[in-house]
N, C-alpha and C positions, 0 to 999 in steps of 0.2 A: 462129769462134770464138777467144777471144785466149788470151792467155799465161797473163791474169789467172781466166776461168776452170779453166782447171788449178787455179788454184794453190787456186782459194775449194773446189771440189772437195775437197783435203788437207785443208785450213785446216776446210773443215766435219766432214769425218771426224774429223780427230785433235782436233778444238776445240779449235787455235794458233793463234797470231798468225804472221806471214810466219816463213821461216827454224826456226820452231818444231818440227818433228817430217818424219819421212821424205819428203823430197824436198819437201816445204810452200814451192815459190819458183816464182815466172816466169819466172826467167831459166834454169830445167835446161827450161822446154818452149821458151822465146825460140831456145835451142840448133839446140833441131829446126824451128825457121820456119828459124832459117840453115840449116841444111844442106839441109830441102826446097827454099827457094831455089834453094839455088846446087848440089842436084843438077839442074837441066834450064839451067842454066847452059851456055855455051859459053868462056868466059869465065875468063881467072884459067890459072893453069898447073898445077893438077891435074888428074891423067886421070879419067875416069868414073871407073872404078873408086873411086879417093879422096873420088872424091867420093861414090860409094856407098857407100862404109864409115864416109863422118862420115855421112849420112842415119841409116843401123842403126841404129850405134853411141847417139846423140844417142836416138833413135825404143825403141829396148832398155832406156833408161834411164827412161827417157818413163811407158815404158809396164811397165814391172816397177814404178814408182813406185802407174801408177793402178789394176794387178791386183790389190796389198795394199790398197789404200785401198779395195779394192770389200770386198775377203775382210771389212774388217775393221769395214766400212758396214753390211753384211748382219749380222753379230752386233750389231750396233746397236739396228740396225732388224727383228729378225728375231719378236719378238710383236708388232709394230706395222703394217707391212709386210705387205698384201694376200697372198695366195696369188699372183696374177699379178705381182704388182712381185718378189715374194720366184725367183720364176720368173725373168722378166726379167733381175733383175741377178745370177741364178746364171750363165742363160744370157753375159751379158756377161766374166765370168770366165771362162768355158771358152772366148769368142773371143780375147779378148784374151792369153791362157792360150799360145795354139798358136805352133811356131817360127817358123810362116813368113808371122806377121801384123805384117805392117808398109804398112799401110794408116792415111795419118793423117786421112783424111776420115773414116773409120769410128771410129776412134780420141778426132776432136772430138766428133761423133754420140754415141758411149759415154759420154764425160763430162762431153755437157749433162742427157743421159738418166739418168744417175746424180745428176747431184745433184743437179734433179729432187725425186725419189724421195727424195731423205737430207733434201732442206729441208723437203718436206712431212711429213717423221716423227718435226720437230722438230730436224733436226743444224744446229749453228749453228756459221758461226767464230769466234773471239775476235777 
């Protein structure tokens, strides 16, 4: 997954352009990608704790935007989505709402799955 997938999910839910609303900007996700890269790095002058803090801070920002987009997207497709899709989306919201959820790979999967559901129900970005 790349940063544009994140941006398109938010743009799809909010039907806006880049920087249009609620974190619909790939640069927010790119900050997380950089923090994830440096988390495993041993180079540089930052301590492991500093790198972990930067990662968690960037992750929390992306997670917050994704969680809100999921909630808002559910409202937009609630009458069109199947029961299984609605339950899947609600499960995603519950998963990303956990205070100890810091798994980038799973967040990427959630973004892809939610984007697919919203796209199938007619939500389109500007």
